C-alpha positions in Angstrom: 71.0 100.1 173.8 70.1 102.1 170.7 73.5 101.4 169.2 73.0 97.6 169.8 69.6 97.8 167.9 71.1 99.7 165.1 74.0 97.2 164.9 71.5 94.3 164.7 69.5 96.1 162.0 72.6 96.8 160.0 73.7 93.1 160.3 70.3 91.9 159.1 70.4 94.4 156.2 73.8 92.9 155.2 72.4 89.4 155.4 69.4 90.4 153.2 71.7 91.9 150.7 73.9 88.8 150.6 70.8 86.6 150.2 69.4 88.8 147.4 72.8 88.6 145.5 72.8 84.8 146.0 69.3 84.5 144.7 70.3 86.5 141.6 73.3 84.3 141.0 71.2 81.1 141.4 68.5 82.4 139.1 71.2 83.2 136.5 72.7 79.8 136.9 69.3 78.1 136.5 68.4 80.1 133.4 71.8 79.2 131.9 71.2 75.5 132.6 67.7 75.6 131.2 68.9 77.4 128.1 71.6 74.8 127.5 69.0 72.0 128.0 66.6 73.7 125.6 69.3 74.1 122.9 70.4 70.5 123.4 66.9 69.1 123.3 66.0 70.7 120.1 69.5 70.3 118.5 70.0 74.1 118.3 73.5 74.3 119.8 75.2 75.1 116.5 72.5 77.2 115.0 72.7 81.0 114.6 70.7 83.2 117.0 68.3 84.2 114.3 67.3 80.6 113.7 66.9 79.9 117.4 64.7 83.0 117.7 62.6 81.8 114.7 62.2 78.4 116.3 61.0 80.0 119.6 58.6 82.2 117.7 57.2 79.2 115.9 56.7 77.4 119.3 54.9 80.5 120.6 52.7 80.6 117.4 51.8 76.9 117.7 50.9 77.4 121.4 48.7 80.3 120.7 46.9 78.4 118.0 46.2 75.5 120.3 44.7 77.5 123.1 
């Protein structure tokens, strides 16, 4: 009986681990897709990272000044 319970707990732990890994993969995929859309929307695909960061900082600055 005890071994059966431990086996079920172990199986549930394995399922939880798999779901956590899947969640992490899906979040990474979503972030990648959102990033691509952001770059495309603002025509930043071919810009250097420094220019993209400056653009984002400017957006943050504008948002803070309108709150």
